KOLVEXVEX-702828 format. One record per residue: residue number from 1; x, y, z of N, C-alpha, C, CB in turn; residue in three letters. Coordinates in pm, 1 decimal. Glycine has a CB too. Layout:
PT	NUM	X	Y	Z	X	Y	Z	X	Y	Z	X	Y	Z	Ala
...
***
This chain:
PT	1	14097.1	-839.6	-652.3	14031.9	-923.7	-736.7	13855.7	-957.4	-684.4	14132.3	-1059.7	-739.5	Met
PT	2	13801.1	-880.8	-784.2	13596.4	-865.5	-683.4	13602.3	-1015.3	-757.3	13395.5	-691.0	-764.3	Leu
PT	3	13518.5	-1081.1	-660.6	13416.8	-1193.5	-700.3	13263.2	-1179.9	-726.9	13421.5	-1284.4	-599.9	Val
PT	4	13253.5	-1217.6	-844.1	13118.8	-1181.0	-886.3	12994.2	-1206.6	-820.0	13101.7	-1229.2	-992.7	Arg
PT	5	13021.8	-1339.7	-779.6	12862.1	-1388.8	-651.8	12861.9	-1287.2	-498.4	12891.0	-1614.1	-567.5	Ser
PT	6	12985.6	-1238.9	-487.8	13002.5	-1142.7	-390.9	12976.1	-1020.9	-374.5	13085.9	-1137.4	-371.6	Ala
PT	7	13012.2	-954.0	-547.0	12982.4	-856.7	-529.0	12836.5	-832.9	-603.9	13089.3	-786.1	-556.9	Glu
PT	8	12790.9	-918.1	-611.9	12600.9	-957.5	-637.4	12507.3	-957.9	-528.2	12568.7	-1114.5	-689.9	Lys
PT	9	12562.1	-1008.5	-460.6	12503.8	-1015.7	-260.6	12535.8	-841.0	-232.1	12658.3	-1161.2	-104.4	Ser
PT	10	12613.5	-805.1	-255.4	12670.6	-687.2	-199.6	12570.8	-576.5	-253.8	12830.0	-665.7	-243.9	Phe
PT	11	12576.5	-535.3	-426.2	12482.4	-495.1	-446.2	12341.0	-470.2	-406.4	12493.3	-524.1	-498.4	Asp
PT	12	12286.7	-609.7	-355.9	12142.9	-660.9	-297.8	12144.4	-607.4	-125.0	12130.1	-864.0	-313.8	Arg
PT	13	12252.7	-629.9	-79.5	12275.5	-523.3	42.3	12224.1	-397.2	66.3	12390.9	-491.3	49.8	Gly
PT	14	12319.0	-361.6	-31.1	12285.8	-164.8	-94.1	12115.1	-161.3	-110.8	12377.0	-114.5	-315.9	Leu
PT	15	12086.8	-217.0	-138.5	11915.6	-171.0	-220.3	11871.9	-232.5	-117.4	11843.7	-235.1	-395.3	Glu
PT	16	11879.5	-364.9	-52.4	11796.6	-359.3	84.9	11882.1	-198.2	215.8	11827.7	-574.9	172.8	Ala
PT	17	11939.2	-184.3	242.6	11989.0	-28.5	292.1	11908.4	24.7	273.9	12092.8	49.2	241.4	Leu
PT	18	11880.6	83.1	155.9	11842.8	213.4	73.2	11681.5	215.3	132.1	11862.9	195.8	-127.7	Gln
PT	19	11629.2	52.7	87.5	11481.9	64.9	137.6	11445.1	72.5	270.6	11411.0	-35.8	98.1	Ala
PT	20	11578.9	81.8	400.0	11567.8	27.8	522.1	11537.7	-95.1	612.6	11518.8	79.2	544.1	Gly
PT	21	11550.2	-182.0	496.6	11560.7	-286.0	577.5	11715.2	-398.0	595.0	11440.9	-356.3	527.2	Arg
PT	22	11723.9	-301.0	774.8	11831.8	-328.8	788.5	11926.7	-478.5	778.9	11828.2	-277.2	880.2	Leu
PT	23	11791.5	-528.4	890.3	11874.3	-678.3	888.1	11886.0	-742.2	746.6	11792.1	-797.1	984.0	Arg
PT	24	11816.7	-744.6	665.0	11845.1	-808.1	540.5	11972.4	-763.1	478.5	11736.9	-786.5	448.9	Glu
PT	25	11996.6	-641.0	519.9	12111.0	-578.6	432.7	12259.0	-627.6	524.8	12087.3	-380.0	419.8	Ala
PT	26	12200.1	-650.9	613.0	12348.5	-687.8	721.8	12369.2	-855.7	697.7	12310.0	-651.9	937.3	Met
PT	27	12251.5	-925.5	654.5	12285.2	-1075.3	582.7	12335.5	-1054.4	461.9	12163.0	-1174.4	559.2	Ala
PT	28	12309.6	-957.8	384.1	12381.3	-987.0	298.0	12508.1	-967.9	223.2	12331.2	-981.4	260.0	Leu
PT	29	12537.5	-860.6	292.0	12673.3	-809.4	363.8	12770.5	-874.4	406.0	12658.0	-752.4	462.2	Phe
PT	30	12727.4	-968.2	510.4	12785.9	-1080.7	563.9	12825.3	-1203.1	467.7	12696.6	-1123.5	662.3	Glu
PT	31	12712.6	-1238.8	400.6	12708.2	-1334.5	315.3	12850.0	-1297.8	196.9	12544.8	-1335.2	252.7	Ala
PT	32	12839.8	-1173.9	125.5	12944.6	-1096.8	51.6	13100.3	-1156.5	140.4	12905.9	-899.5	68.2	Ala
PT	33	13083.4	-1112.4	244.3	13221.8	-1147.0	292.9	13267.1	-1285.4	309.6	13240.2	-1091.1	414.1	Leu
PT	34	13121.1	-1347.2	355.3	13180.2	-1525.2	324.9	13202.0	-1563.2	241.0	13121.9	-1630.7	343.5	Glu
PT	35	13131.2	-1512.2	70.8	13166.6	-1578.8	-26.3	13345.1	-1573.3	-77.1	13067.3	-1529.0	-124.4	Ile
PT	36	13362.5	-1426.0	-23.4	13516.6	-1367.9	-31.5	13602.3	-1479.2	71.0	13528.4	-1178.5	37.4	Glu
PT	37	13551.0	-1484.7	163.9	13636.4	-1575.3	292.3	13675.7	-1754.9	221.5	13491.9	-1594.3	472.0	Arg
PT	38	13574.6	-1795.8	155.2	13510.7	-1926.9	63.0	13623.6	-1948.4	-25.8	13357.1	-1895.9	-35.7	Arg
PT	39	13638.3	-1810.6	-62.8	13707.1	-1831.1	-226.9	13845.8	-1807.4	-199.3	13651.9	-1712.0	-361.1	Arg
PT	40	13890.2	-1758.7	-88.6	14022.7	-1771.7	-54.7	14115.5	-1607.9	-50.9	14080.6	-1883.2	-171.1	Gly
PT	41	13991.0	-1532.9	-53.6	14094.5	-1386.1	-35.3	14089.1	-1322.0	70.6	14072.4	-1272.9	-125.4	Val
PT	42	14203.7	-1273.9	100.3	14315.8	-1265.2	180.1	14251.9	-1169.9	282.3	14453.2	-1215.3	104.7	Ala
PT	43	14244.5	-1013.2	201.2	14164.0	-940.7	170.2	14048.2	-855.2	200.5	14152.6	-980.8	127.4	Val
PT	44	13943.3	-863.6	286.9	13809.1	-876.5	189.7	13818.7	-716.1	158.1	13634.4	-940.4	276.2	Pro
PT	45	13688.0	-688.6	65.9	13681.2	-591.5	54.4	13640.6	-501.0	121.6	13655.2	-590.7	-7.9	Gln
PT	46	13691.6	-373.9	166.7	13684.2	-280.2	257.9	13460.6	-262.4	259.6	13809.3	-118.0	187.5	Pro
PT	47	13470.2	-193.0	140.6	13292.0	-191.1	131.6	13235.9	-242.2	190.1	13223.2	-226.1	41.2	Arg
PT	48	13261.6	-397.0	194.0	13169.6	-517.1	257.0	13219.1	-496.1	412.3	13207.0	-698.0	185.5	Tyr
PT	49	13325.6	-470.9	450.8	13321.0	-455.9	566.6	13250.3	-361.3	633.7	13414.5	-452.6	592.4	Leu
PT	50	13274.9	-219.9	583.5	13260.8	-117.2	622.6	13073.9	-123.8	647.2	13337.6	-14.7	519.3	Ser
PT	51	12992.6	-130.8	491.2	12839.0	-125.3	529.6	12799.5	-269.9	602.1	12738.4	-100.1	381.5	Phe
PT	52	12890.7	-379.2	597.7	12843.4	-487.2	730.2	12863.7	-398.1	871.4	12963.2	-651.4	740.9	Tyr
PT	53	12954.7	-377.2	892.3	12995.1	-291.9	1014.6	12875.8	-177.3	1042.5	13150.5	-213.9	982.8	Gly
PT	54	12816.2	-109.7	937.6	12680.9	8.5	1000.6	12566.9	-53.0	1019.7	12630.0	135.7	899.0	Leu
PT	55	12533.6	-227.3	992.5	12431.3	-281.9	945.7	12414.6	-317.7	1093.8	12439.1	-386.3	823.0	Cys
PT	56	12517.6	-401.9	1164.8	12558.1	-431.7	1274.5	12561.0	-371.8	1348.8	12630.6	-465.4	1282.0	Leu
PT	57	12593.0	-232.8	1372.1	12584.4	-140.6	1458.7	12422.0	-96.4	1470.9	12683.1	-30.7	1416.3	Gly
PT	58	12378.5	-61.5	1356.3	12238.0	-26.0	1366.1	12134.8	-84.6	1390.8	12205.6	11.5	1289.0	Leu
PT	59	12184.1	-198.8	1334.9	12031.5	-342.3	1345.3	12090.2	-417.6	1486.8	12026.9	-512.6	1158.7	Glu
PT	60	12199.8	-465.6	1505.9	12226.6	-593.7	1609.0	12281.2	-497.6	1745.9	12372.1	-729.7	1537.8	Ala
PT	61	12315.2	-385.2	1710.4	12342.5	-306.6	1847.5	12465.6	-334.4	1893.4	12248.3	-337.9	1961.4	Gly
PT	62	12577.5	-435.3	1817.4	12699.0	-451.3	1825.9	12782.6	-326.5	1827.2	12729.0	-531.0	1733.8	Arg
PT	63	12771.1	-258.4	1873.9	12851.5	-82.9	1857.4	12981.7	-113.5	1862.1	12824.9	48.2	1993.1	Met
PT	64	13062.2	-126.9	1956.4	13175.0	-177.1	1985.4	13293.8	-267.6	1820.6	13111.3	-285.2	2115.7	Arg
PT	65	13206.1	-344.5	1850.8	13228.9	-422.2	1730.6	13243.7	-363.1	1587.8	13127.8	-506.8	1725.1	Glu
PT	66	13108.0	-321.8	1564.2	13069.1	-234.5	1426.8	13181.7	-136.8	1431.6	12905.4	-148.7	1425.5	Ala
PT	67	13185.8	-51.1	1514.3	13298.1	49.0	1493.0	13461.1	29.1	1459.6	13295.6	115.0	1607.0	Ile
PT	68	13474.4	-111.2	1524.3	13588.0	-204.2	1510.5	13605.3	-223.0	1323.0	13543.0	-369.7	1607.1	Arg
PT	69	13515.1	-289.6	1301.3	13494.3	-322.3	1159.5	13504.3	-156.1	1056.4	13320.0	-410.0	1152.9	Val
PT	70	13475.9	-102.5	1100.6	13429.0	7.0	1001.6	13561.7	89.3	985.6	13293.3	105.6	1061.1	Cys
PT	71	13609.5	45.8	1134.4	13772.7	169.3	1138.1	13873.6	73.1	1027.1	13888.6	183.9	1364.5	Arg
PT	72	13879.7	-40.7	1051.6	13976.0	-141.1	1021.2	13926.7	-104.0	854.1	13953.0	-320.6	1102.2	Glu
PT	73	13795.8	-95.3	785.8	13749.3	-5.9	678.4	13828.3	35.2	628.8	13680.3	85.4	696.5	Ala
PT	74	13811.6	135.7	689.2	13910.8	291.0	683.6	14027.9	299.2	685.3	13901.9	379.6	780.6	Thr
PT	75	14085.5	161.4	767.8	14288.1	161.4	740.7	14293.6	94.0	577.9	14410.8	6.8	892.9	Thr
PT	76	14214.2	0.0	545.1	14251.0	-25.4	448.2	14220.7	54.2	315.4	14223.6	-128.4	452.5	Leu
PT	77	14132.3	118.4	329.8	14078.9	182.3	197.7	14074.9	342.3	306.2	13887.2	95.4	112.2	Glu
PT	78	14187.8	418.6	297.5	14190.0	531.7	340.8	14121.8	598.0	269.4	14291.8	576.4	358.1	Phe
PT	79	14127.1	592.5	155.9	14081.5	716.2	30.7	13943.7	692.4	13.3	14159.8	703.4	-136.7	Tyr
PT	80	13860.4	677.4	95.5	13710.2	618.8	9.0	13604.1	682.9	115.0	13686.2	404.6	-5.1	Asn
PT	81	13569.9	804.4	87.7	13491.1	898.3	176.4	13329.9	821.8	211.2	13474.8	1060.2	84.6	Pro
PT	82	13288.6	750.4	159.1	13193.8	650.3	190.4	13187.4	539.1	281.5	13176.2	604.5	101.2	Asp
PT	83	13331.1	534.4	285.6	13358.6	435.2	455.6	13386.3	522.5	569.1	13511.3	322.2	460.7	Leu
PT	84	13414.5	660.5	597.2	13389.0	705.5	654.3	13255.3	792.9	700.6	13463.6	721.4	639.5	Tyr
PT	85	13181.6	825.4	630.9	13094.0	868.3	659.0	13015.5	702.2	688.4	13052.2	980.4	554.7	His
PT	86	13009.0	612.0	689.1	12980.8	527.8	765.5	13021.7	464.8	912.2	12986.5	471.7	699.3	Asn
PT	87	13183.0	546.1	928.2	13201.3	534.6	1007.9	13154.9	651.5	1112.6	13298.1	497.5	987.3	Leu
PT	88	13169.7	727.3	1054.9	13042.0	877.0	1115.4	12939.0	862.0	1172.2	12970.2	964.2	1017.9	Gly
PT	89	12857.0	807.7	1136.8	12711.5	720.2	1161.4	12743.8	636.9	1254.1	12646.7	632.3	1038.1	Cys
PT	90	12821.0	578.9	1231.7	12794.8	472.4	1394.6	12829.0	517.2	1496.6	12867.2	339.6	1417.5	Leu
PT	91	12905.0	609.6	1507.2	12989.7	681.4	1608.9	12892.3	776.5	1671.8	13120.5	759.6	1544.8	Leu
PT	92	12828.2	816.8	1582.5	12707.0	943.1	1599.3	12617.4	892.2	1690.6	12614.4	986.7	1457.5	Leu
PT	93	12586.8	757.6	1656.8	12471.9	638.8	1712.1	12500.4	631.1	1857.6	12489.5	468.9	1640.0	Ala
PT	94	12647.7	583.5	1854.0	12707.5	543.7	1983.0	12699.6	679.1	2115.8	12878.2	500.1	1939.1	Ala
PT	95	12675.0	812.5	2019.2	12688.2	914.9	2090.3	12819.2	938.2	2141.1	12604.1	910.0	2179.6	Gly
PT	96	12936.8	936.1	2057.2	13063.2	977.4	2012.4	13056.7	1070.7	1951.3	13128.7	903.6	1949.7	Arg
PT	97	13035.8	1188.6	1969.4	12973.5	1315.6	1865.5	13097.2	1378.7	1806.1	12876.9	1450.1	1953.0	Arg
PT	98	13241.2	1385.7	1937.6	13357.9	1443.0	1843.7	13458.2	1360.4	1765.8	13441.1	1522.1	1922.1	Lys
PT	99	13450.1	1204.1	1796.5	13494.9	1120.0	1722.0	13377.1	1117.7	1532.4	13492.2	972.8	1840.5	Glu
PT	100	13293.7	1112.8	1575.9	13232.2	1122.0	1444.4	13245.3	1215.5	1363.8	13122.9	1115.5	1447.6	Ala
PT	101	13183.7	1375.4	1424.4	13247.1	1495.0	1337.3	13397.8	1460.2	1280.0	13259.1	1637.1	1436.6	Tyr
PT	102	13514.7	1405.8	1340.4	13640.3	1392.7	1246.3	13611.8	1254.7	1216.0	13800.5	1422.1	1312.4	Glu
PT	103	13555.7	1196.1	1151.0	13528.3	1100.2	1075.6	13457.9	1197.7	960.5	13443.6	980.5	1150.0	Ala
PT	104	13349.0	1205.7	984.5	13265.1	1327.0	865.5	13382.6	1440.4	799.2	13122.2	1448.3	972.2	Phe
PT	105	13456.3	1492.0	882.4	13540.8	1549.1	839.1	13627.9	1501.5	743.7	13585.4	1582.3	918.5	Ser
PT	106	13689.8	1397.8	806.1	13846.8	1331.7	750.7	13765.9	1347.2	548.1	13896.7	1074.2	845.6	Arg
PT	107	13671.1	1214.4	568.6	13577.1	1209.0	452.2	13525.6	1311.2	355.5	13479.1	1168.7	496.1	Gly
PT	108	13488.2	1386.3	405.3	13475.6	1536.6	358.0	13614.7	1603.8	304.8	13421.3	1627.8	486.8	Tyr
PT	109	13673.6	1602.0	356.2	13813.3	1676.0	293.0	13874.2	1571.9	191.0	13942.2	1713.8	423.4	Ser
PT	110	13828.6	1457.4	209.9	13880.3	1405.7	48.3	13800.1	1351.6	-83.4	13964.3	1290.4	68.1	Leu
PT	111	13655.1	1418.7	-34.8	13569.1	1439.9	-151.9	13474.8	1575.2	-105.2	13473.1	1291.1	-187.5	Gln
PT	112	13473.8	1671.7	-126.4	13424.9	1772.2	-72.5	13283.8	1801.8	-116.9	13508.5	1870.2	-92.1	Pro
PT	113	13237.3	1725.0	-213.8	13105.5	1772.0	-259.6	13017.2	1642.6	-216.3	13101.1	1811.8	-432.5	Gly
PT	114	13047.3	1539.6	-118.6	13025.9	1429.6	-147.1	12888.6	1456.1	-32.8	13156.8	1315.9	-133.7	His
PT	115	12766.4	1441.5	-71.4	12603.7	1492.8	-0.8	12589.0	1464.7	129.0	12468.8	1420.1	-61.9	Pro
PT	116	12628.7	1295.8	98.1	12593.2	1215.2	264.1	12690.8	1299.8	384.6	12658.7	1004.3	265.0	Gly
PT	117	12842.7	1336.7	333.8	12898.6	1390.1	443.5	12871.7	1512.4	485.1	13010.1	1385.0	435.1	Leu
PT	118	12847.5	1614.7	356.3	12758.4	1755.1	373.9	12679.8	1735.4	445.8	12689.4	1816.4	270.4	Arg
PT	119	12584.8	1681.4	456.8	12427.7	1661.1	501.6	12484.3	1622.2	670.3	12317.5	1501.3	393.6	Arg
PT	120	12547.9	1530.2	715.6	12555.4	1527.5	778.2	12665.8	1638.2	902.8	12542.3	1431.3	739.8	Glu
PT	121	12742.7	1688.1	814.9	12828.9	1799.3	900.2	12767.3	1916.4	947.4	12938.8	1853.4	824.4	Leu
PT	122	12656.8	1952.8	862.1	12576.5	2086.1	834.0	12472.8	2022.7	976.6	12486.6	2112.3	630.6	Glu
PT	123	12412.4	1844.7	1024.4	12313.5	1873.4	1099.3	12375.4	1839.3	1173.6	12196.6	1838.2	1092.3	Arg
PT	124	12533.5	1854.8	1220.8	12571.2	1836.3	1359.8	12635.7	2020.4	1390.6	12710.2	1680.7	1374.8	Met
PT	125	12657.3	2075.9	1290.5	12633.4	2196.1	1334.1	12817.4	2242.9	1396.0	12488.7	2183.9	1460.7	Gly
PT	126	12834.3	2371.4	1357.3	12982.9	2413.8	1464.5	12993.3	2420.3	1578.8	13037.4	2526.7	1460.4	Arg
PT	127	13064.4	2411.0	1685.8	13042.0	2433.7	1832.5	13067.9	2574.4	1806.1	13139.2	2351.9	1951.8	Arg
PT	128	13039.4	2668.3	1899.8	13106.1	2806.8	1908.5	13261.6	2788.3	2052.3	12942.9	2943.5	1968.4	Arg
PT	129	13310.4	2912.4	2017.2	13466.9	2905.7	2127.3	13340.9	2923.5	2250.5	13640.3	3085.6	2111.9	Arg
PT	130	13449.8	2851.2	2373.5	13357.2	2901.4	2485.3	13361.4	3034.2	2511.2	13381.3	2841.4	2607.8	Pro
PT	131	13297.7	3103.7	2576.8	13306.8	3227.1	2634.9	13451.8	3306.6	2713.0	13204.4	3209.2	2725.6	Pro
PT	132	13447.0	3203.9	2789.7	13568.6	3221.5	2863.5	13678.7	3139.1	2794.4	13549.8	3179.8	3012.5	Leu
PT	133	13782.9	3164.2	2701.2	13891.0	3045.0	2670.5	13995.7	3008.4	2772.5	13973.3	3080.1	2548.2	Gly
PT	134	14012.5	3074.8	2898.0	14088.9	3022.8	3001.8	14021.6	2910.4	3079.4	14124.2	3129.1	3089.2	Phe
PT	135	13874.3	2911.0	3086.4	13780.0	2825.4	3131.2	13823.3	2668.1	3049.7	13621.3	2895.2	3092.5	Leu
PT	136	13782.2	2589.1	3146.3	13708.7	2456.5	3073.1	13589.4	2497.3	3027.8	13679.0	2327.7	3165.6	Ala
PT	137	13536.4	2414.0	2893.2	13387.3	2395.8	2790.6	13282.4	2412.9	2890.6	13359.6	2226.6	2704.2	Arg
PT	138	13283.4	2287.8	3056.9	13214.2	2261.0	3096.2	13231.1	2310.0	3208.3	13194.5	2170.2	3075.1	Ser
PT	139	13326.9	2412.5	3267.3	13306.9	2535.2	3355.0	13173.3	2567.7	3356.4	13383.4	2655.4	3312.3	His
PT	140	13100.9	2629.3	3517.5	12964.4	2673.9	3513.7	12933.4	2800.5	3452.7	12916.6	2678.5	3637.1	Pro
PT	141	13064.2	2895.7	3462.8	13034.0	2977.6	3443.6	13017.1	2989.1	3233.1	13125.3	3053.0	3540.4	Leu
PT	142	13102.3	2902.8	3175.1	13088.2	2929.5	3031.7	12980.8	2855.3	3024.0	13201.5	2895.7	2931.7	Asn
PT	143	12940.2	2748.2	3100.1	12756.2	2693.5	3015.5	12682.6	2770.7	3049.0	12664.2	2548.4	3055.6	Val
PT	144	12665.4	2864.7	3158.6	12604.5	2985.4	3188.1	12591.6	3104.0	3056.2	12690.0	3038.8	3309.2	Leu
PT	145	12702.6	3119.9	3050.8	12747.0	3266.4	2965.4	12697.3	3189.0	2786.6	12990.3	3320.6	2991.2	Leu
PT	146	12743.8	3076.1	2750.1	12692.5	2989.0	2642.8	12536.5	3007.4	2611.2	12720.1	2841.5	2683.7	Gly
PT	147	12472.5	3015.9	2718.3	12334.8	2964.9	2771.7	12290.4	3111.5	2686.6	12300.9	2938.8	2978.9	Lys
PT	148	12316.8	3198.9	2767.2	12287.4	3379.3	2778.6	12287.2	3399.0	2630.3	12428.1	3496.6	2868.4	Leu
PT	149	12414.9	3385.8	2539.5	12473.6	3406.8	2446.7	12381.7	3336.8	2369.9	12604.0	3380.6	2448.3	Ser
PT	150	12329.7	3215.0	2363.3	12267.5	3135.5	2242.2	12074.7	3209.7	2248.6	12287.0	2911.8	2286.3	Arg
PT	151	12071.4	3214.8	2395.2	11951.4	3307.1	2395.1	11913.2	3432.3	2357.2	11924.2	3318.3	2482.7	Ala
PT	152	12044.2	3540.2	2358.5	11995.5	3654.0	2292.3	12036.2	3668.3	2111.3	12060.4	3777.9	2383.5	Thr
PT	153	12087.5	3560.5	2083.4	12104.5	3540.0	1908.7	11995.4	3479.9	1889.2	12232.0	3447.9	1839.0	Ser
PT	154	11909.1	3414.0	1938.5	11826.7	3359.1	1921.6	11719.2	3471.3	1862.7	11808.0	3284.8	2032.1	Arg
PT	155	11666.0	3539.9	1967.4	11567.4	3667.8	1968.5	11594.3	3751.2	1847.2	11587.9	3764.8	2102.7	Arg
PT	156	11746.1	3793.9	1816.3	11774.5	3841.3	1757.6	11724.5	3791.0	1589.3	11881.4	3850.3	1809.8	Ala
PT	157	11723.2	3642.6	1536.7	11657.9	3582.1	1454.2	11500.9	3609.6	1423.1	11681.5	3469.2	1490.0	Glu
PT	158	11478.2	3563.2	1279.2	11334.5	3638.5	1266.1	11276.0	3495.1	1289.5	11285.2	3734.7	1100.2	Pro
PT	159	11141.1	3486.2	1326.3	11084.2	3327.5	1365.8	11069.4	3278.0	1209.1	10903.4	3319.4	1470.3	Pro
PT	160	11138.2	3110.0	1226.5	11139.0	3047.4	1159.5	10979.4	3000.2	1120.8	11230.2	2974.9	1200.9	Arg
PT	161	10916.6	2932.7	973.6	10805.9	2896.8	962.4	10808.8	2734.0	967.8	10753.3	2961.1	847.5	Val
PT	162	10776.6	2675.8	1020.8	10755.4	2524.4	1010.6	10680.7	2450.7	893.0	10684.2	2488.4	1125.2	Glu
PT	163	10768.8	2388.5	792.3	10718.6	2358.4	660.5	10556.2	2333.8	647.3	10794.3	2233.8	614.1	Lys
PT	164	10465.4	2367.0	602.0	10369.7	2322.2	585.8	10248.6	2324.1	683.2	10406.1	2229.9	556.5	Gly
PT	165	10270.1	2407.1	819.1	10165.3	2436.4	880.7	10164.5	2594.7	883.3	10162.5	2366.1	1010.9	Thr
PT	166	10249.7	2692.7	875.3	10230.7	2815.5	873.6	10249.8	2883.0	1011.0	10110.6	2833.7	819.4	Gly
PT	167	10287.7	2775.4	1119.7	10312.1	2834.7	1259.0	10459.3	2828.5	1276.0	10235.4	2754.6	1380.7	Ala
PT	168	10491.5	2888.6	1378.6	10664.8	2916.0	1417.2	10645.0	2756.2	1477.4	10728.4	3083.2	1564.7	His
PT	169	10815.5	2722.1	1497.2	10820.9	2522.8	1537.2	10736.4	2558.7	1735.1	11107.9	2416.0	1550.0	Pro
PT	170	10771.9	2620.9	1778.9	10757.4	2643.3	1911.8	10617.4	2603.1	1929.7	10791.4	2784.7	1955.9	Ser
PT	171	10525.6	2705.9	1849.0	10394.8	2687.0	1837.3	10332.3	2541.5	1814.0	10361.6	2768.4	1739.2	Ile
PT	172	10398.9	2501.3	1709.6	10365.0	2364.1	1625.9	10377.3	2278.2	1779.1	10503.4	2308.3	1468.7	Ala
PT	173	10488.0	2292.9	1794.0	10528.9	2184.8	1888.9	10397.4	2170.6	2030.2	10704.3	2237.4	1952.7	Ala
PT	174	10392.5	2283.0	2078.6	10293.1	2288.7	2183.3	10160.2	2252.2	2169.0	10286.8	2401.1	2225.1	Arg
PT	175	10077.2	2278.9	2027.5	9969.3	2190.4	1970.6	10005.2	2030.7	1921.7	9916.3	2269.2	1845.9	Ser
PT	176	10103.5	1991.4	1919.6	10088.5	1837.6	1954.2	10055.0	1801.5	2073.5	10197.6	1766.2	1936.3	Arg
PT	177	9964.7	1647.0	2071.8	9988.6	1583.7	2156.8	10099.8	1553.3	2288.6	9975.8	1527.5	2097.1	Pro
PT	178	10147.9	1577.0	2425.6	10246.8	1518.8	2485.6	10319.5	1355.6	2413.3	10182.1	1506.9	2628.2	Arg
PT	179	10461.0	1396.5	2365.3	10496.3	1211.7	2321.3	10491.0	1266.9	2148.3	10318.9	1040.0	2384.4	Gly
PT	180	10444.4	1300.5	2091.3	10424.5	1276.3	1977.9	10547.0	1383.7	1877.2	10261.7	1297.2	1963.1	His
PT	181	10589.5	1259.3	1784.6	10699.2	1273.0	1735.4	10636.7	1281.6	1576.4	10805.6	1156.6	1783.0	Arg
PT	182	10688.1	1366.7	1537.6	10652.3	1419.7	1382.9	10681.4	1276.9	1273.6	10778.7	1576.0	1333.4	Pro
PT	183	10588.1	1229.0	1222.5	10665.3	1150.6	1138.5	10611.9	985.0	1216.0	10854.6	1204.3	1147.9	Gly
PT	184	10607.6	988.0	1313.5	10550.6	877.1	1383.0	10419.4	811.7	1429.2	10592.6	887.3	1460.6	Ser
PT	185	10351.6	889.5	1365.9	10211.9	863.4	1353.7	10126.4	860.0	1498.2	10200.9	726.8	1278.7	Gly
PT	186	10221.1	909.5	1585.0	10144.9	894.6	1745.2	10092.5	1000.0	1768.3	10230.4	867.7	1875.2	Arg
***
């Protein structure tokens, strides 16, 4: 059963999150959970848990707790692709790429057209098979052959032009001052 005031707090939290105000969003999601708890709701809304966990990890840096909260949400509502998206984003931020990919894939299998999941899966890309399948991926021969293979396949591609500059990305990167990140204003 939805508690109207909790739902209102959650909606305001989503607005704050979309505007990039993570701290405010986290407080609003936490308020939604607290409202439900005070009203005696036995099982919190998984959406509230998941978005609270996302903000907890990204804003407060409490990754272990945040991932636990998001996993709990996916257990409660295993059919909601948005919850897998949040979990995957946290896992990716924590450097756990394989688990993040699995979360994104699980969510995408539930809703193949989900734009956020599709974007994250495309951004992560697919790993190629190791050149020598009988050796571990981290074996020096696989690493060397993989680098060589990647370098030769790159040479075969036509040069990419960086948007708006008319320059190849490697040239555009060299023309920037050291430490410059696009969009950072530095």
